Structure formats: C-alpha cells, structure tokens
C-alpha positions in Angstrom: 14.7 -7.8 1.7 12.0 -7.1 4.2 9.1 -5.5 3.6 8.7 -2.9 6.7 4.8 -1.0 6.6 4.6 2.7 8.2 2.9 3.0 11.5 0.7 5.6 9.2 -0.3 2.6 6.5 -0.3 0.1 9.3 -3.0 2.5 11.0 -4.8 3.0 7.5 -5.2 -0.6 6.7 -6.7 -1.4 10.4 -9.2 1.7 9.6 -10.2 0.2 6.4 -10.8 -3.2 8.2 -12.7 -1.8 10.6 -15.1 0.1 8.5 -15.3 -3.1 5.7 -15.9 -5.4 9.3 -19.1 -3.4 9.9 -20.6 -4.7 7.0 -18.8 -8.2 6.1 -16.0 -9.8 8.6 -15.3 -12.0 6.5 -14.7 -9.2 3.2 -12.6 -7.2 5.4 -10.3 -10.3 5.9 -10.1 -10.4 2.5 -8.8 -7.0 1.7 -6.3 -7.0 4.3 -5.0 -10.3 3.6 -4.9 -9.9 0.0 -3.3 -6.6 0.4 -0.5 -8.0 2.7 -0.3 -10.3 0.2 0.6 -8.6 -2.0 3.1 -6.8 -0.4 4.3 -10.0 1.2 5.4 -11.0 -2.5 6.6 -7.4 -3.6 10.4 -8.5 -2.9 10.6 -11.1 -5.7 9.7 -7.8 -8.4 9.7 -5.0 -6.6 9.9 -3.0 -9.8 6.7 -4.8 -11.4 4.5 -1.9 -10.6 4.2 1.7 -11.9 6.0 4.6 -10.5 3.7 6.8 -8.0 2.7 9.8 -10.1 2.2 11.9 -7.2 5.6 11.9 -6.1 7.5 14.9 -7.1 10.9 14.3 -8.6 10.6 10.7 -8.5 14.0 9.1 -8.6 12.6 5.8 -9.8 11.8 4.1 -6.4 9.1 5.7 -5.5 5.9 3.0 -6.7 2.0 2.2 -6.3 -1.1 -0.3 -7.2 -4.1 -0.2 -6.8 -6.4 -3.0 -5.4 -10.4 -3.1 -3.9 -10.0 1.3 -4.3 -7.1 1.0 -1.8 -4.0 2.8 -3.3 -0.9 1.4 -1.8 2.4 3.9 -2.2 5.9 2.2 -1.5 9.4 3.0 -1.6 12.1 0.7 -2.8 15.3 0.9 -0.7 18.5 -0.7 -0.3 18.0 -3.7 2.0 13.9 -2.5 2.4 10.5 -1.8 0.5 8.9 0.7 2.8 5.1 0.8 2.2 4.9 4.5 2.9 1.2 5.2 3.0 -2.2 3.7 1.9 -5.1 5.1 0.9 -8.3 5.2 -0.6 -9.1 6.0 -3.9 -12.0 8.3 -3.0 -9.8 11.2 -1.6 -8.0 13.2 -2.6 -4.2 12.3 -3.2 -1.5 14.1 -1.1 1.2 15.9 -2.8 5.1 14.4 -1.6 
C-alpha cells in the first residue's frame, strides 16, 4: 500500500511551510517533516486515527488526524492511502 497526496493537499502543505518559514525556517521544516512522516507511517496501521467526523455518510474509509494545528484527512483505498486534504484547524471545515 502506498501513500498518495492529492494536489490540493500538497499545495496546502507548501503554503503552510512558506507561512511558517516567514518566522522560522527550522520550525517550518519540522512541521513539514513531521506531517509527512505521520502519513508515511499510515500503511502500517491505516485505521489508527479516528473516523473523519466531517465526512457525511462515512463508510469507515475516511479518517483524519491533527498535528501542529493542521488537520489531515485521508481515505483508505484498496491499494493506496489518499491524503485528500490538509487545512489549518482555525479554518472552517468543508462539508463533503
């Protein structure tokens, strides 16, 4: 099983990195590395995070976790874990 980031999730990660880097490049790198590391570990136990409470009619394949005030939403598929979106927790969640 592989982890694949959607284009929008990658863009949000880059945006977060650039924003944090304005204040501290070291902190920006730490946040980026940690978030990527947490997603890389997902294939070992894809269901370790709770169900995504913002996903309507969740069939159990949509999960989410928060770290450093960022929320990562992902979907467990047959051959991959898809990182669907990333957002700062101060932003309103999307209903989907």
